[in-house]
C-alpha positions in Angstrom: -10.2 34.3 88.3 -13.1 32.9 86.4 -16.2 30.9 87.1 -16.2 27.2 88.1 -15.8 24.7 85.4 -14.6 27.2 82.9 -12.0 26.5 80.2 -9.6 29.0 81.8 -5.9 28.7 81.2 -3.7 26.2 83.0 -1.7 28.8 85.1 1.3 26.3 85.7 1.8 25.7 81.9 2.2 29.6 81.5 5.5 31.4 81.6 5.6 33.3 84.6 8.0 34.2 87.6 5.5 35.5 90.0 1.8 34.6 90.5 0.1 36.5 93.3 -3.3 35.5 94.2 -5.3 38.3 96.0 -8.0 35.9 97.2 -11.5 37.8 97.1 -10.1 40.9 95.3 -12.0 41.9 92.3 -9.9 42.6 89.2 -11.9 45.8 88.4 -11.2 47.2 91.8 -7.5 46.2 91.6 -7.1 48.0 88.3 -8.9 51.1 89.4 -6.9 51.5 92.6 -3.5 49.7 92.3 -2.6 49.4 88.7 -2.1 53.1 88.1 0.8 53.0 90.9 2.4 49.9 89.6 5.7 49.8 87.6 6.1 47.1 85.1 3.5 44.9 83.3 0.0 43.9 84.5 -2.4 41.5 82.9 -5.4 39.3 83.9 -6.3 35.8 82.4 -9.2 33.7 83.3 -8.1 30.9 85.2 -9.7 27.3 85.8 -11.8 27.6 88.9 -13.1 30.4 90.9 -13.6 29.6 94.7 -10.4 28.5 96.7 -11.0 24.8 96.8 -12.2 24.6 93.2 -9.3 26.7 91.8 -6.7 24.5 93.6 -8.5 21.2 92.5 -8.6 22.3 88.9 -5.0 23.6 88.7 -3.2 21.2 90.9 -4.8 17.9 90.8 -2.4 15.2 89.6 0.5 17.5 89.0 4.0 17.3 90.0 5.2 20.9 90.0 8.9 20.7 90.8 9.5 24.3 89.8 6.6 25.9 92.0 7.2 27.4 95.4 4.0 28.2 97.2 3.8 31.0 100.1 0.2 30.9 101.3 -2.0 32.4 104.0 -4.5 30.0 102.7 -4.4 26.5 104.0 -6.5 24.6 101.4 -3.6 23.3 99.1 -1.8 22.0 102.2 -5.0 20.3 103.7 -5.9 18.6 100.2 -2.7 18.1 98.5 -2.6 14.4 99.2 -6.1 13.7 98.3 -5.7 15.4 94.9 -2.2 14.1 94.2 -0.6 17.5 94.1 3.2 17.9 94.7 5.1 21.2 94.6 8.7 22.0 95.2 8.4 23.9 98.4 5.9 25.6 100.5 5.6 28.1 103.3 2.2 27.7 105.1 1.5 30.9 106.8 -2.1 30.1 108.0 -1.0 28.3 111.1 -1.5 30.1 114.4 1.9 31.6 114.9 1.2 33.9 112.1 -2.3 34.8 112.7 -3.1 38.3 114.0 -6.2 39.5 116.1 -8.5 39.0 113.0 -7.7 35.4 112.8 -5.9 35.8 109.5 -2.3 36.5 108.2 -1.7 40.0 107.3 -0.7 40.8 103.6 2.5 42.4 105.0 3.5 39.2 106.7 2.8 37.3 103.4 4.8 39.7 101.4 7.8 39.6 103.7 7.9 35.7 103.5 7.4 35.9 99.7 10.3 38.2 99.2 12.5 35.9 101.3 11.6 33.1 99.0 12.0 34.9 95.9 15.8 35.5 96.2 16.2 31.6 96.3 13.4 30.6 94.0 13.2 33.3 91.2 10.9 31.1 88.9 7.4 30.2 89.6 6.8 31.8 93.0 3.2 31.5 93.8 1.9 33.8 96.6 -1.4 33.4 97.9 -2.8 36.5 100.0 -5.9 35.8 101.9 -7.2 38.8 103.5 -10.4 38.5 105.8 -13.4 38.3 103.5 -16.1 36.2 105.1 -18.7 38.8 106.5 -17.9 42.2 107.4 -14.4 42.9 108.3 -12.7 46.1 109.4 -10.2 47.5 106.8 -6.7 45.9 106.6 -3.5 47.9 107.2 -1.0 46.9 104.6 
């Protein structure tokens, strides 16, 4: 994702089936480590906003997104959706305490499992927000 206030793309006006947000994951690191193992197509775009709240405000404000399903380990959209006038078709908010692990976050594996369940019922515009611990020093995450 790009820097704040940029003229990045409106992600919800684009044609995609799955948008996976790897919060705090640098694209260059992902490209070096993960992309060589992927099947299919991979591309990056510069989006509006960078930090989580800024990205949500710049991409969701005032929108009714009846075709978007949001599976998220990040609670910001849930917390501010009324204030910014954002509506989506369905959501699965995984940041609640029942999903948190000993590190106080939701494991990428748990998010992936929930997203796969949603994918069968909602094959178009599934937005999955994986939010591994990234504030301060954290131990490695087991996928």
